N, C-alpha and C positions, 0 to 999 in steps of 0.2 A: 279236979282232974279226973278224967275217965279212968276206969280200971282196965288198963291196956293188957294186963296179964290174961284177962278172960278172952281177949281177941285171938289168941293163938290156940291152935288145935293141940289136944293132948295125945291123940292117936294119929300117927302118920303112916299106918300100915298100908293104906290104899293110895298113898302118893307114889307115883312112878319113880324109878331111879333117876331118870333124866330130870324130872321136876325137882327132886331133892337136890340134885347137883346144881341146877340153875339157881335154886333158892340159896344154897350154900355160897355160891359165887356172889350173888347179890348182897348177902349179908357181909361177906368179907370185904367186898369193894366199898360198901357203904361205911362200914366201921373204919376202914383205912382212910376214907375221905374225911370222916368226922375227926379222926385223930390227927389229920394233917400229915399222914405218912406217905401218901402216894400222889399228892397234888391232883386229887380228883375233885370235881365240882359236884358235891352231893345234891345241892338244891336244884341242879339242872337235870337230874336223873330220877327224881322222886317217882314220877309216873311209871317209868320202866322198872324201878325197884319193886313197886307195888305189884306189878304184873307177875314178876318172878316169884314173889313171896305169897301171892294169892293162894296157891295150893296148900300152904301150911297155916293159913289163917282160917278161923272158924267161918263156915259157910253162913251161919246165922248173922254174921256181921253185916252181910248184905241186906238183911232184913232186920231192922232195929228191934222189932217186936220180939219179946222173949229174952232179950239180953238185959241183964241188970247192970247197966253201965251208968256211972255218975258223970255226966257231961256238964261242964259249966254252962255251955250253950247247947240246948237240946237240938238245935239245928246243925251243930258243927259236923257231926258224922255224916248226916244226910247230904250236906253241901259237898263234903269231900268225896263221897261216893258218886254223886252226880257229876262232879268234875272229872272223875276217872272214866266215865262213860264216853267222854269226847275223845276225838283223835287229834285235837289241836294242841301242840306242845309249846305254844308261845309263852313268853315270860309272864304275861298277865295271868294265864291259867296256872302257871307254876306257883304263883304267890298263894293261890288257894290251897295248894297241896302241902304247905309247910307244916300243917298240923299232923300229917302222917309221919313226919320225922320223929315225933314223940313216940309213935307206935314202933318205929324201926329201932329206936334207942332202948326199947324195953322188951327185948326178945328173951323169953324164958330160957334158963340153962338147959332144960330137958330138950327143947327144940334144937338148940345149937349142938348139943351132944349127939342127938340122933342123926342130925344132918352130917356130922363129921364121921359117922360110922358108914363106910361106903366101900364098894368093891370097884376099883377102876376098870378092871377087866370086863365087868358086866356092863359098864357104861359105854365101852368102845363099840363101834360098828364092826361088822364082820371083816370089812376090808382093813380097818385099822388093826384089828386083832391079828390078821394075817401078817401085816407088816411088823407088828411088835414081835410076833413069834419068829418070823424068818430072820429079822435083823437084830434080835435080842436087845431090844430097846430097854433102857433102865426106867426107874420110876419117874424121874423128872421128864424124860423124853415122852413117856406115855401121858403124863399130865398135860404137857404142852400140846400134844396132838389132840387130846380130848378137848382142850380149850379151843383149839382151832376148829374142830368139828362143831362145837356148840355155837361158836360165832357164826358159822355158816347157816345154822338152822334156827337160831333165836334172834329175832329182831329186837326184842327187849334188851338182851345182853349187848347187842351191838350199840343200842342207844346209850346204855350206861357207859360203855367204853368210849363212845364218841363224845360224851360229855367231858372227857378229860382234855386238858390243854395239850398242845403239841409239846413233846419233850424229846430228849435224846434217848438213846438206847439204855444208858444206865438208869434214867428216870423210869422208863417203861419196864425195865427189869425189876425195879422196886415195886411197881404196881402189880406186876405179875406175881412176884413173891407173896405179896399181901393177898391177892385173889386166890392163889393156889395153895397157900400154906406151905410154901417151899422156901428154902434159903436162897438168897440172892446169888451166892457163889454157884450153887448147882444150876441155876438158870443161866448164868453167864457162861458156864462150861457147855451147856447144851445148845447155846445159840452162837458160839464162836464160829468164825468163818470156816474153820476146818472141822467143825463138829459133824456128827453123823446126820443130824437132821438137815443141815444146810448142804453138806456135800452130796447127799442123795436127793436133794431138791424136794424134800418132804415139806419144808416150810420156807417162806420168804420173809426176810426181816427188813423192815424199813428203819434206818438209823435215826430218823428224825420225823416223828409223827405222833398222833394221838394213839391211845391204846387199841382202838379198833383196827387201825392200819399197821400197827407195829408188827403184828404176827398174822400172816396169811398162809393159806395152803400153797405149797410149791407145785410146780408142774407135774412132778411124779405123783404126788398125792392126789392132785386134781384128776390125772388120767386114771389112777387106780380107783378113785371114787366113781368116775364115769363108767368104767368098764367092769367094775365089781369082780375081779378075779377070785377064783375059789382056791387056787393052790399056787405053788411056786412057778410051775410051767406057764400057767395062764398069766401070772404077773409079769414074767419075763417076756412073754409074747407081746405084751403091750409096747415094749421098747426095743425088741429085737426081732429080726426076721432071718430065716435061713438064707445064707449067701447062695446065689443062683448057681446053676451048673456051668462049668467052664465050656466055652464054645471052641476052644483050641487046645492043643496038646502042649506039653512042656517045650518041645523043640521049636515052637513058635517064638520062643524067647532065647534062641541060640545066641543072639547078640548080648545077652545078659547071663551067659552060662555060668560064670564064676559067682555072680551075685545070687543066682537061683540056688546053686549048690549050697552056699553058706546059709541062705534063708531056710532051706529045708532042714539042714542039720540043726541049726540053733533053735528054730521054732518048734521042731519036732521034739528035741530034748527038753525044752522048757515046758512043753505040754505034758510030758511024761513025769517030770520031777516037780512041777508047780513052782519052778524058779521064778522069783519075782523080778519086776522091772525089765522084762523083755519086750521091747517095742521096736517095730520096723516103721520107717517112714518112706512111703512111695511118693515122690514128687516129680512133677514135669507137666508139660502142656497137655491139654485135653486130647483124648484119642490115641495116647501112646501106649495103652494097654495096662495101666496100673491096676484097675479093678479086676481085669481078666487074669493077671498074674496071681492076684490073691486067691482067685477061684482055683487056678491050676495048683498052687501050693497046697491048698486044703485037700484037693483031690489026691495029690501025690502022697500026702501025709495020712490019708484015709481018716480024716477027722471032720466033724461037723463044724462048719464055720458059721458064725452069725454076724450079721451087719446091724449096726445101731441105726434104728429107723430115723429118717428125717421128717416123716409124717406118719400119723397114726392110720389105722385101717379105714377111717372115714375121710382121709385126705387132709386133715387139719395138721398144719406144721407143728412139729415138736418144739421148735425154738431152741435157742442156745442152751438155756438152763435145763430144758427138758431132755435134750440129747446128752448133756453132760451127766445129769442125774441118772438117766437110764443106763448110761455106760457104767457109772460107779455102782449102780444097783447090780448090774450083771457081774462086775468084778467081785462084789461082796457075796453074791449068792452062788457063783460058779467056782469061786476060788478054793473052796474047801475040798473039792474032789478033783479027780484028774481033769485038767482044764482042756477045753476045746480051743478054738481060735476066734478072736473077735476082730472085726473089721470096722473101722470108723472112717467112712468115706466122706468127702466134701468137708474136711475139717476146717476149711476157711469160713464155713458158716458159723463157727464159734465166735466170730467177731461181728460187731454191728456194721452196718453200711458206712457209718461215719468213721469208725475205726479203720476199716479197709481203705477208704478214700484217703484218710490221713497217712496211712502207711505207704500207699502208692505215691502220694504227692511228695512226702518228705524223705522216703527211703528208710525210715525208722519204723520198727514194728512196735505196736502198742504193748505195754507191759501189764495191762489190767489183769490178764489171766495167767501171767507168768508163774506166780506162786502156786496156783492150782495145778498147772501143767507139770511143774517141777516135781510136786508131790506125787501126782498121778503116774508119772513116768518112772518113778523110782520104786514104787511099791505094788504095782498091779500084779496080782497072782496069775491072771489069765493073759497069755501072750497076745499082743494086739498089733495089727497092721493099720497104720494111720495113712490116709490118702489125701493129697491136696494138689490142686493145680497151681497154687500160689504160695510158694515157700517164702516169698518176700514178706508175707504178713506175719511170719513167726519170728519171735525174738531169738537172737543167736544163742542165748543161754538155754532156751528150750531145745533148739536144734541139736546142741551138743549132748543132750541127754538121750537122744535116740540111739539105741544100740546098733541098729542096722539101717542107716539111711541109704536109699537107692534112688539114683536119678534116672528118669525115663526120658529118652529122646525119641524122635521119630525113628521107627525101625528101618533098617536098610531095605532097599527095594526088593532084594531077594527074599527077605523074611516076609514082607508084605505080600509078595506073590504066593509064597507058601501058605500063608494064612488064608488068603482069598481062595486058593485052590482047595484047601481042606473044607472051607465052609460052602463054597458054591460048586465044588466038583461033582457031587452026586445029583445036583439039580439039572445038569445038562448044559451048563454054561461052557462056552467055547474058550479055548486057550487065549485067543485074542482079547476076549472080554476080561478074563482074569488079569491079564497084563495091563489092560486099560484101567480097571478099577484100582489095581495096586499102585499105579502111578499117581493117584490122587491121595495125598497124605491125610485129607480130611475124612476119608472113608474108614471108619473104625470097624472092628469085628462085630460089634453090636448092630451096626447099620447093615453090614453084609448078612447077618443072621436074619434081620428083618426082611431083606430082599429075598433070601432063601424061603422064608415062610410065605411071602406073597406069591412066589413062583409055585410053591406047593399047593396054594389055594386057587391057582389059576390054571387048571388042566387044559392042555391044548394051546396055551399061549406061547408065543415066541419067547424063549427063556432070556436071551440076551436083551431083547427089547424091553421085557418086563423088568429086568434088573436095572437097566439104564433109567427106566421110568421112576423106579423107587429112589435111586440115587439122585436123580434130577430134582425130585421133590424135596429130598433131604437137604440138598445144597441150597435150594431156594428158601427153605424154612430157617436154616441155621445161618447161612452167610448172605442171604439176600440175592443170590444169583444161582442160576440153574446149571451153569457150565463149570467144569473143574478148571482150576488154574494149573494146567499142565503145559510146560514149555515144549513147543514143537519146532524143530529145526527145519527151515524151508529150503536149505541148500545142503549139499553133501559135506559132511565133516571131513576136511582134508587140510592137514597142517601146511601142505605145500601151497595152499591158496592164500595164506596169511603173510602179509608183508610187514614183518616185525623187525624192529631195531632195538638193540640193547647190548649191555656188556656181555651177555651170554646168549647163545642161540636158543631158540625155543626147544629144540631137541635136547640140549644140555639141561635146560631148566626142568623139563619133564623127567628126564632120567634121574636128576638129583633129588627131586621131590619123591620119586618112586622109592628111592633109597632111604630118605629121612622121614617120609610120611608127614612132613609139616613144612610150613613156609608162609610168608606174607608177601603177596604180589600186588603191585599197582599197574594196571593196564590203562593206558591213556591213548587217545587219538580221536579223530572225528567220527561221527556216527556212522555205523554200518561197516567199519573196517575189520570186524571179526573178533572183538574182545570177548563177547559171550561165546562165540564158537570155540575160541581157544580154551575157555573155561570148561566147555563140554568135552573137548578133546582130552584135557588134563584129567577130568573126573573119570572119563572112560578108561584112560591109561592106568589110573589108580584103582579101578573097579569100585568106585564110590559114586554115590548119588550127588547130583549137583542141586544145591538149594539156592535159588535166586531170590533176592529181596530187592524190591525197588524202593527208592526214597519215599514214594507216596505211601508205602505200606508201613513206614516207620514214623514219619513226621506226624506230630500231633500239636494242636493249638494250645493245649494246656501245659503249663510249666511243669517240667519233670516227667511228663508222659513220654516224650521222645527218648529220653535217657532210659526210661524203664523199658520201652519197646526194643531199644538196642540191646539191653541186657538180656531180655527174653529171647531175642533172635539168636544170640550166641549160646544161650543156655539150651535152646531147643535143637541146635545142630550137634550131632554126634561127631566128634573129631576123628573117630576111627572109621567111620562109614560114610562121611559126607564131605563135600567141598562146598564152602560157603562163599557165595558171590554177592557182594553188595554193590548194586548198580547206582549210578548217579551219586557217587560218594562225595562229590564236591558240595552237596547239600549239607554235609556233616563236618567237613574238614576245612572250613573257611579259615583264612589267616586270622589267628586270635588277636593280632596287633590291630586289626581293623574292627574288632568287635565293639559294639556300642551298648550291648545289654549283657548281663551276667549269664543268662541262659545260653547265649551264643558260645561262650567259652566252656561252660559245663558240658555242652553237647559234644564239642571237640574232645574234651578230656575223657568223657565216658567212652567214646569210640576208641580212643587210643588205649585206654585201660583194658577194654574188652579184647582188642587186637593182641595186646601183649600177653594176656592170660589164656588166649585160645590156643590149645596145643595141636590143632590140626592145620588144614590148609585154608587160608583166608585170602580172597581175591577182592580187591577194590577196583572198580571200573569208573572212568570219568571221561566225558567229552571236553571238559574244561579244566585244563591243567593249571592255567594261570589263576592265582588267587588261593591255591591250596596252602595250608599251614606248613611252613618249612620244617618245623619239628615233626609234624606228622609224616612228611615225606621220608625223613630219616628212619622212621620205624619200619619201612618196607624193606624186605630182604632183596627183592628184585623189582625193577621197574622196566616195563616193556612198552615201547611206542609202536602204535599200529597206524600204518599208512594205507592209502588206497592201493589196490593191486597194481603191480607192474605189468608190462606188456605180455610177458610169458604167462603170468598168472591169469590174465584176462583170457588168453587163448585156452588155457587149461580148464577154467571154470565153464567157458562156453562149450568146449568139447564134452565136458561131463553132463551138462544140463541139456544140450541140444542133441548130442549123439549118444549119450549114455555111457561114454568112456572117456576119461580124462586124457588118454593117450591117442585118441582118434585124431587123424589128420584134419586140419581146418582149411577149408578152401582159401586160396590166396586172396580173393576179394573180401571174404569175411575177415581174414587176418589183418588186411589193411584197415578195414573199418574199426576193428578192435584196437589196433595200434593208436588210432586217433581218439579213443575214449579215455584220455588221461583223467584220472580222478575217479574212475569207476570203482565202486566198492561192492563188497559181498552183500551189503544191504540192498543195493540196487538190483542185484541178481535175485535176491530173495523176494523182492517186490514182484518181479516178473513171474517167478515160480508160483507165488500166491495167486496172481491173476490167472495163471493157467489152471490152477486147481479150483479156484472159485467158479470160473466160467466153464470148467470141465472141457477144456480145449486140448487138442493135440497139435501143438505148434510145430511147424517145420522149422529147420534151423534159420532160414531167412526171416521168418516171422519172429522168432525168438530174438534175433539180433536187432530187428527193428524196434521191438519193445525195449530192449536194453538201451538203444540209442535215445528213445523217447524219455526214459527215466533219467539218463545222463543229461540230456538237454534241459529238462525241467529243473534239475538240480542246479545246473550252471546259470539258468535264467534267474534263479533266486539268490545267486551270489554265495553259494556255499563253498567255502574255501578250506584248504587243508590247514590243520593246526601246525603252528611253527614248531620246529624241532627244539626239544628241551635237552640241555646237557646237565649231567650231574657229576 
C-alpha cells in the first residue's frame, strides 16, 4: 500500500480561502457518499473531487521523483495522474480513478481540522456581504448563499453535485447538511416557502432534482450579482424606480372625490406611523387613470413614491419572482424607518399566461399565489397601492384582504374635458379639439401628454393638426384603426320625432328616471326608428354619457369569453355618470328553451345577472323582438315600441332638416308627398343627411325631399316591413 499520508500538504498557509472552502465541501460530500448518508455516487465524481482537493495535496505528487511512496504497482500513481489530465468523464475512465478513493479515505486529521477553521464572512462576495448585512441573515442562510455562489463559479463542485441521483427536497436537505456541516432542521427552516431566502427571491428551490439543481440563485440574487450594488440605495434601485410626476391635479378625479379623500387620510397616516397591512387596490379598465391617481396621491401627501420595476435598466423583464422578491426586499429595507409609498403596477403579471387563460376561461382565479398574497397583505410595513386591469384573475380571498379597494371606470365626459384642457391648454389647442379628444375614451392622460410634447417639439406646426396626427397613430398602434369610435348623430335630437308606443309616455319615462337615477329599458322596433336617438335624449336629460356597445364588440368565438366581455362591459360603465346601451341584444337573449348548447344558456344567464346587479340606467335595443327569452323580458322595467314616423312627424323632420326649423311651414306639394311616404324612418332621414355631408352639398328642400323619396322607395323595393306590434 502506498503511504497516502505523505500525499497531503502539512502547510496550507498559501491556499486561498475559496480553495480551502471548495476542498472542505469536496471532503464532506465524499465522506457522506462513502458513509451512505446522502445517496451520493462517489465513484462518479472522483475526478471532480481530485480537482477540488488538488490545492491541499503535495505538489510533488505530480512528479513522482523525490517521493518515498511504497506502491504495490510502481505505475499505479503515474496511470492515475495521466487519467486526470484528460477531460473525458466517461465510465471507462472513471474505472481508472478508483485508486484515488484510497487517497480520499486517508485524509490526515490536521488537514481536516485546518479546513474546518474558516471565516464565512471572508468567503462571501461583496454583494452577498451587503445582503447579509442589510437583511441580517443568520449562519445557515449565509452558508446556503455561499454554497450557491460556489456552485456558480466552480465547475468541479457542480460535477460532484450533478453526480447525485434525483431526490426529493428532504433528500437534498440531508445532502446539504452533510456538505455544509449544518443540522437538517436549520436547513429546512431556511428553505421553507415562507423563509427569508425564498420570500426575497434570493434562492430558488427545486423540490425534485439532483443536488446541483436543488438550490440555485433566485432572481433578486442574480440581479444583485449582475449590477453589484455598493449600498442600500443602489440595491433598491435595481428593483424600484421613482414614480413619475403627475400630469393632472387632484380635481381631475372629482368623480372619485370620496375615495380620494379616504385614500389620502389612510395612506398618509400609515406612512407616518408605519402601520402594517395597509394596501389599496386600484382596478378597472386600461386608461381610466389608476396610475395617474397614485401619482396624484403621492404628490398630495408630499412623499416619495416608488414603483416596483417590471424590467431592469437594460430592459430585461424582471419576471414574476423577480418583481415579488424586489417588492419584499423593499418592504424589508424600507419598513424600519418612516415609510414612503410603494406602487405595484400591472399586478396581473404575477400570474403566468397559462394561469391567466385558465382564470378567464373558467371564471375561477388561480390559488397558487394566494398564500403568499395573504401574508404580504397582512404584514407589509410600507403602504402599497396595487394596480391591475384584470381583477378577475385575483382570488376572492385575496381581494378581501385589501384595505382600500377602488374601482376605476371611464371618467365622465366633463372630467375628461377638464383633463384634456389642463394638459393641452397651454399648447394652443382649440376648445373644439379638446372636446373632440375628450369624446374618445381611449385617449388617456399619458397619450395627451405625448401629444403635448410632440407639439412642443414642432414649432410653427398647426397645433390641432399635430395633436390629431399623434392620436391617429396611437389608435392605429393600439386598436388597429386610426379613427376614434365616437357616435355622431346625423339628425337633430328631438323627442317629438319619435313614434313610441308603451304603457308610459316617453316624457313620463324620462322624468321618472331623472328622479330615480336607474332603470332597465327594452327598446324594440324596426331599424332606423329612433331607438338610439331616444337613448341619446335620455342620457342628455340625465347629464350622463351614453356608452353604446354593439353585439360584435362583445361576442367571441371562445367559450366563456362572451360572458367575460359582458361582465367587463358592465364593470366599465359608471352607473352614476353613464347610460349603458347594448344594441342588438337579441344576440344575447335568445329563448333558452330553444338552446342546443350549454353556452347559449350561460350567455343569457350572464346578461340577466349583470342587468339585475347594475344600479344605473341600462337600455337594451333590438330589431327582432320575436324569439327573445320570456324570462328576460320580465326583467325589464319599461318596454317601448318604436314605429316609423307618422305624417306629422315626417313634416316636422323635413322642416327641421330642409328649412332649419321644425316649426317652419311645409309647402302643400311637399306635404302631400311626405304624407305618402308611409314607413319613413329617422334612419332614412339620417342617410340623406350623411349624403349631404359627404358630398358637401347644400340641398334645396325639393332636392332633399327627392332624396328622401329615393331612400323610401329603395327600402320598399327590398321588402322591409314594420315589426308587428307586441303586447305585454
